[in-house]
N, C-alpha and C positions, 0 to 999 in steps of 0.2 A: 646746526648740530651735526656731528660726525655720523655719516650713514651707517657705518659699522656698529657704532654704539647703539643706535636705534634698533638695528636688526637684532643685536644680541639680547636686548631686553624684550623685544616683541616675540621672539621664538619661544622661550619657555612660558611666557604669559599666555600666549595663544594655545600652546600645547596643553597646559593644565586646564585652561578654560574648556577646551574641546573634550578632554577626559571627563570633566565634571558634568558637562551638558550630556555627554553620552550616558553617564551613570544615572543622571537625574531623569532622563526621558527614555531610558532603555533602548538606546540606539547604538549601532556598531561604532566604536570609537575611531577606528581607522578611517572611516568615511569622513567624519568631522575633522579629523586631523589633516587629512589630505585636502579637504575643501578649504579649511582655514589657511593651509599653506599656499594653495593656489591663489587665494584672495590676497594674501600678503605679497605674493610675487607680482601681482598686478601693480602694486604701488612701490614695492622695494624687493629686489631680488639680489642674489649673490653677484649676478652679472653687473647690476647697477653699482654695487659696492666696488667691484674690481675696476669698473670704468671710472668711478670717482677717484679711486686711489691712483690709477694710471694717469689721470688728467690733473693730478695735484701738482703742487709746486716742484716736487722732485723731478717731474717729467715736463716741466714747463717749456724748456727749450725744444724738446722733440715735438710737442704739441704745436708750438708756434710755427716751427719750420714746415710741418705738414699742413697747417692751416693756410699758410701762404701759398703752398703749392696746390691747394684745393683737394687734398686727399686726407682721409681720417688717419689719426695716429695708429690706430689698431683696428683691424677688421672685426666684424661681429663674431666670426668663427674663432678668432684668436681670443677674444674676450670670453666667449663661452668655454673655451678650453681652459683658460686661466681660472674661471669660476669653478670648473670641475676640479682642477688641481687644488684650489683653495678649500673646497669642501672635503676632498677625499681623505686627508689625514684624520679629521674629526669623525667622519663617517666610519672609517676603517677601525679606529680604536673603539668607537661606540659599539659597532657590530661585534667586536671581540668580547666586550663585556656582556653583551646580550646573549651571545652564544655560550659564554661561560655560565651565565645564570641559567640558560636553558639546559646546559649539561647537568647543573645541580638539581634538576627536576627529573632526571632520567635514571630511575632505579631499575636494576636488573629484574626485580620481582614483577615489574609491569609487563615484562616480555612473555610471561607464561601464557597469557590469553591470546594476544595478537602478535607475538614475536615473529612467527613465520611470515605473516602478512607484511610486517614492518620491514624485515630483511629483504623480502622480494620486491617491495616497493622502492627501496633505495638502491637496489642493484639492477635486476632485470627491468623493473619499471622505469628506472632512470635512463637506461639504454633505449628503451622503446620511446620514451618522451624525447630524448635527444634526436633520434632518427626522424620521428614524425615532425618535430619542431623545425628541424633543418629543411625538410621537404616543404613545409608551409612557408618558411622564410624565403625559400628560393622561388616557389611557384606562385604564392599568394601575396607575399609582401613585396615582391619585385626586386629583391636583392640577389640578382642573378649572377652570383659568384659563389661557387660551391665552398670556397674557403671561408667566406664570411658566413654563409648559411650554416656550415658546420660549427663555427665558433658561437654564433648566436644561439643555435640549438643547444649547445653545451651549457652556457651560463643561464639560459632560461629554464633549465631543469630545476633550479632552486625554487623553493617557496619561502621557508624561513620563519623563525619565531617572531620576527617583528610584525608579521601579519597574521600568522596562524594562532598565536597565543591570545591576542585580543579577540579574535573571532571565537575561539573556544570559550573564552570567558563570557561572551555574549550568547553563544549557542547553548552551552551547558549540555553537551552530549553525554551518553552513557560512558562509564569508566573505560570500557574496552575501546570504544571509538575515540574517546579523548586521548587515550594512551597511544593508539596507532598514529593518529594525526600529529600529536606532539612529537613523538619519536621521529616520524618521517620529516616533519618540518624542520627539526633541529639538525638531524644527521645529514639531510640532503644538501644543506648549505655548503659544508666543506666538500662534499662529493661533487656538486655542480661546479664550484669554484676551481677545484683541482682538475676536473675534466676540461674546463675552459682553458686552463693553463697548458694542459697537455696538447690540446688542439692548436693553441697559439704557437707552442714550441715547434710542433710539426710544420705549421705554415712557415714559421720563421726560418727553420733549418732548410726546408725544401726550396724556399725562395732564394736562398743563398748558395745552395749546392745541388748536385744531382742525386744525392743519396744520403743515407745515414739518418733519415727522419724517424723511422720506426725505432731504431736502436736508441736514439736520443730520447724519444718519448717514453720508452720502457724504462730507461735509466732514471728519467725525471720522476716517473710515477712511483718507482720503488723508493727512490731517495725521499720524495715528499712524504710517503707513508711512514718510512722509518723515522724521519725527523719529526713529523707530527705526533706520532705515537710516543717516540722516545722523549722528546722535550715535555710533552704533556704529562706522562707518567712520572718522570724524574722531578718535575716541578711539584706535582702533587705529593710525591713521597717526601720531598724536603719540607714542604709546608706542614705535613702531618707530624714529622719528627720534631720540627721546631716547636709546634704547639704542644705535642706530647711531653716534651721536656721543659715546658713552661719558659721557653726562651723568648716568647713574644707575649707581652702583657695583654690582658683582655681588651683594653681600649684601643690597641693597635691591630688586633687580629683582622677585623673587617677590611681596613684600609691596606693591610699587608697582603691580603688575598687579592685585592684590586691591583696593587702594584705588581705582584708576581704575575698575575694574569696578563697585564699589559707588557711586562718584560718578556714573558714566554712568547707572546704573540709577535713582538718585534724581532726577537732573536730567530724564531722560526722563519719569519718572512725574509730576513736577511740571508738565511741559509738557502731557502728555496721559496720562490714566489708563491704566495697564497697558502703555504703550508700552515700558517698561523691559525687559520680558521679550524683546521683539524686539531691543532694543538690545544686551543682553549676549550673545544668541545670535549676532548679526551680528558683534560684537566678537571672539568666539572663533573664528568661521569665518574672519574676515579675518586674524587673527594666525597661525593654523595654516597658511594657504595662501600667505602672503607668503614671499618667499625672501631677504629682506635681512638678517635677524638670526635667530639660533638661539634657540628658546624651550623647548628640551628640559627644562632645569632648572626652568623655570616650570611646565611640565606635570606634572613629578613632584611638586612642591609642591601643586599643585591636586588631583592624584589623592588624596594623603593627606588633604587638607582635605575633599575630596568624601566619602570614606569616613566621616570623623568627622561631617560634617553630615548625611549620610543616616541614620546611626545615631541621632543626636539627634532629627532631625525625626520619624522613625517612632515613637520612644518618646513624643515629645510628642503626635503624632497619636493614638496608641493611648490615652495617659493622658487625653486630652480626650474620649474616646469613652465614652458611657454605655450600658451594655448595655440598660438599660431604654428607651433611645430606639428600640429595635427595635419596641416596642409602639406608638410614635407612627405608624409607617408600616404596621405590621401585616402581614397576608398580602399586601397590595398590593405591599409592598416586595420580597417574594420573587418574585412574578410579574415585577416590573420587572427584577430582577436576572437572572432566567432569560432574559427576552427580550433583554436587552442582550448576554448572552454567546452565546446560541444563535441569535438572529435578526438583531439589528442589526449586530453586527460581521461575521458571514459575508456578509450582503447587501452591506454597504459595501465589503468587500474584493473580492468577486467583481465588483461593479459598477465599482470603481476600477481593477482590474487587467486589464480587457479589452484585448487586443492589446498586452500588455507583454512577452510571451515567457515569463512564469512558468509553470512546470509545475503540474499539479493538486495535487501534493504540497506545493509551495511556497505555493499559494493556501490550502490547508487549514491549513497551519501558521500563516500570517498571520491566518487567520480566528479562531484560538483563542489569540491573544496580544494582548490590549489591556487590561492592568491599569490601574486608576486609582490615583493616589497623592496626594502632598502638594499639588500645584498644584490639583487638583480640590477638595480640602478647603479650601485657602486661598481660592480664588475663591468657593466656595459660602458661606463665612463672610462674606466681604466683601459679597456681594450680598444675603445674608440681612439684614445690617445696613442696607444702602443702601435696600432695599425698604420699610423702616419710614418713609421720607420720602415714599412714594407711596401712593396709595389702593389698598392690597393687603390682602386678608383676612389678619389676624394668624394665624389657624389654618393657612392655607396656607403663609405665610411660615415658620412654625415647623417645617414638615416638610422644608424644603429641605436643611438640614444633616444631619438623621438619614437622609434618603434617600440623600444623597451618601455618607455613611459606610457604609451598608449595601452600596452598590455597591463602595466601596473594599475593605472587608473581604471581600466575596464574590469579587470579581475577583482580588484578591491570593491568596486561598485556592485558588480553582479553577485559575488559571493557574500559581500556584506549585507546586501538586502534580502537575498533569497536562501542562504544556507540555513539560517535558523528556522524559517517556516518549513523548509524541506525536511529538516531533522525532526521537527515535531510531527509532520505529516507521516514520516516513516516510523514514528514512535521510537525514536532514538534520542530524544531530548525532551526536557520539560522547561518551558519558558520561565516559570516562577515556581520552583519546587516547594511544595507545602508540607512534605513529610517531616516527621519529628524524630530526632535521635535522642533517646533517653539514656543518660548515664545512670545506671542503677535499674534493678528489676525487682524491687520489693513488692509486697502484696498490693499496696495501693497503686503503685506505678503500673502493675499488670492490669488492674481494673481500668485505669485511665487509658492505657494503650488499647484495650479491648473496646472501650467506648468509642475511641477514635476510629478503629477499624470498622466498627458497625456503621460509621458515617462515611465509609469509603476513603478514609485518610491513611496514608502510608506511615508506618512506624518501624523503628528498629530499636530494640533494647540491648544494652551492653552491660554485663555484670560479670565480675570475676568469681562470684559464688556459684559453685556447681549446683547447689540445691535450688537457688533462684533460677538458674538457667534451665534446669530440668522442669520446674513448675511452669515456667513461661512457655517452654517448648510444648509441653503437654496440652496447653490451651491454644496452640496453633498461632502463637504470636511470634513474629520474626525476632530472633535473639542471637547474640554472639556471646560465647563464654570467653571473655578477655577483659583486660583492664582498659578502661576508657583512654588511658594515657599510653597504651602500647603502640609501637610502630606497626605491629601486625594489623591493627585495625585500620589505620590510614592507608597502608600499602595494599592490603589484601581485600578489603571490604568495598563492595560497590555501593557508593552513597548517592547514586543517581536517583533523583526524586526526593532526596532528603535535603531540606533547606534550613532547618533550625535545630538547635541543641537545647535540651533541658537537663541540666545537671541535678540529679535527684538521688544522690547517695547519702548515707548517714554521715559522711565525713565532710566537714566544711572545707578542709584543705584539699581533698580530692576534687570537690566541686569547683573550687577556685582554680586549680591547675587545669581542669578540663576546659574551663572558660578560656584560659590563656591559650591552650593548645588549639582550640577550635575557632578562635576569633579569626585566624587567617584563612580558615576553611569556609565559614559561613558569614563573616563580617560581624562586627560587634552588635549591630541592631538585631541580629537573629540568634544571639547566644544568651540563654537564660539559665538561672539556677534558683533552687529553693533558698529562702532566706537563711543565713547562718543563725544557729541557735543563740550565739553570743554577739549578735550584731550591735547591740547597745552596751556591750560590756566594757568598752574603753579601748584605747590604743594598745595597751599592753597585752591584751589577750585575744581580741577579735582580729579576723582577717582584714588586711588593709583594704580600704574602699576601692582603690584603683584595680585590685585583683578580682573584684566582683563582676559578675555578669548582671544582666537585667533581672530583677527579682520577680518571681512569679506571684501574682495575686496580691500579696501583702507582705510587709516586713514582719508581721506577726504570724507568719506561716512557715516555720522551719520544719525540716523533715521529722524531727522528734515529736512535734505536736500532731502531725498527721498519723504517725505510727501509733502514738498513744490513743488518738481518737479511734483508730481502727480497732484497737483492743477493746474499746468501750462501745463499739457498734456503729462507728461512722462508716459511710459508704459513698460510692460514686453514683451520681444521678445525671442522666441526660434529659434535658427539658427543652421543649420547643416553646418559645415565647410568642404569644399571640395577643390580639386585642383583648381577648377574654381572660388571658392569664399572663399578666405583665411581669416584668422583672421585680417590681415592688411586691406583687403577690407571691412570687417565689421566695423573696427574703422574709416576708411576713410568715410564710408557712414554715420555713426551716430556721429562721432566726438570722438576723444580720451578722451576729457575732459567731454563729455556729456553722456558717456556710461560706465556702470560698469558691468563686468561679475561676477555673484555671484556663479553660479554652472556650472560644466562641466561634461557631461556624456561621458566617453571615448568610443572608438570603441569596447571595451571588456565588456561594460555594467556596469562599475564601476562609481559610482557617487563621484565627488570631490567637496568640498567646496573651492572656491577660497580664499586663504588667503592673507592678505595684505603684510605679510613679506615673504611668500613662495608662490607666484602666480603659478598657474598650467600652464604648458607649453601646450598650445592648439595646437593640431595637426590635420591633415587631418583625417576625419572620426569622430571627436568629435562633440558633440552637446552642444552649450553654451546657458545658460539661463541668460539673462542680462536685466538690466533696462536701457532704452535709453531715451534721451530727458531730461536729468538732467540739472539743472542750474549749472553754474560754480561758485564755492565758491568765496567769496570776497577775493581779494588779491592772488588768485590762479595763479601760473605761468603755462602757457600752456605747455604741454609736447607732443612730437611727438608720433605718433601712433606706431612707431617702438619700443618704449620702452616696448610695450606689447609683 
């Protein structure tokens, strides 16, 4: 069977399997992706595919002639170079889409808290990183040519969303830290790539002439910035106008955004090398911050595509990595890796965050989160090929890609394993956030929230009613006066520590919309709502089933029943279940039809929301929060307490 065909179906299959295993066992996905890729490369790598194609029937005469002379048709270095050229177009276009999707997450409002730190990290911090990395490349890695050291230092400035975003999803840091790391990781990619191009242009010009290098570099820098910003903004403006005038139908909008992104990337790169990365980043930022058209559906499409591309790219990256290449850089590569993690990054962070208001814990966290990924590998491959056109020692040139891969594998492993524990140690992240976001702040919701707070659980109530906001605030319960559907809430509110939603407003429609809005924030398993009052009214009047979240406690427990019960004396009870006072005793006391268990805090301190279709099995040592004294619904058939 064709090797290329086998490779094509193995890459996405292994990528998605790694993503699923990472989700299932709470493990950093990029570690599994890289590991699966390396494992695939042991049996089938891009170099194997290229070699198979080159030795096919179309090259039979060349192979036969060289076989008779006792020399191979193509050297190993030539095959590796061809493999890199084979992967680069796919990698470049995929990175363009990933950076565009990353730009779609960068709202200007996020810059209010950590904006100064972000700007200094991608400017002064990048310069410090470049200089220190160049020194490490020259003295520790053994690439004793200042031209190569400066070039390697330039493109290793990048971190990138391909590695940062999966780690943030695993770490779950505070909103402020997440915003700074995300902005730095996305913006630093075009900065590092452009910096590498400028260094290469200087090397290229000065190697061919005795002067003009600085002038050429300055011209290239200005031109790249103008092209990147110009093409990005113009592309975004045209897209907005086309959608605003309804010239693109809804079903074509997402793929039109994708096509324009790739077109803008290609045009920019044709005008000035590597300016495309800046273009697609600017395009994403422009679109997400404009207020003329909604792009929520486009963002959802891009998020799904982003996961798929990340999965495939890391499998490709790993499969193209040869374990024996570690021998090329030797012990020098290890010293280089250690210096990059424990010296270069901390110095650059502390130097760049002076007078930014960041705490020592926040600076330490940033100091140990700078993984390298796809962009570093792609740029290293590009310039390794480009340097063949300049008078550069072949032995030194051949070490660039292996050294970059050592840094990628090392940083992904170290940061993937230790960043999350470090963030929790510094109290900047929560591994499994237990807090509850309530949509609605009615009387009974306030009582439930207070009961949860008494059990040391984090809550946040959101209600657009000023009266409810005032009553909630007077009781010392965290509350926001806003619509649960407002952009303000998602953009401005720190949801760190909050992991679930309970939609508990009087409106079935608002609850359903809240479920839809926050499914992408908390995932569908953590999004709950009170049962609609008309859940059994039929298709014509009730909210469609696919719009509902997980129902709390029972299908017979709509908001209106609790509200009416409160008017008749119902109340919230917090009860510890023991051997002497079992859950059956609880229902016998309050009535199986008159009590509803909403939350259960188990003996291990984990909070569970009682689901109508998957009720929690209450055991000895658990604490239940329930509403008792509820009226029995009309036409309700009494059920025995043992059913609980």
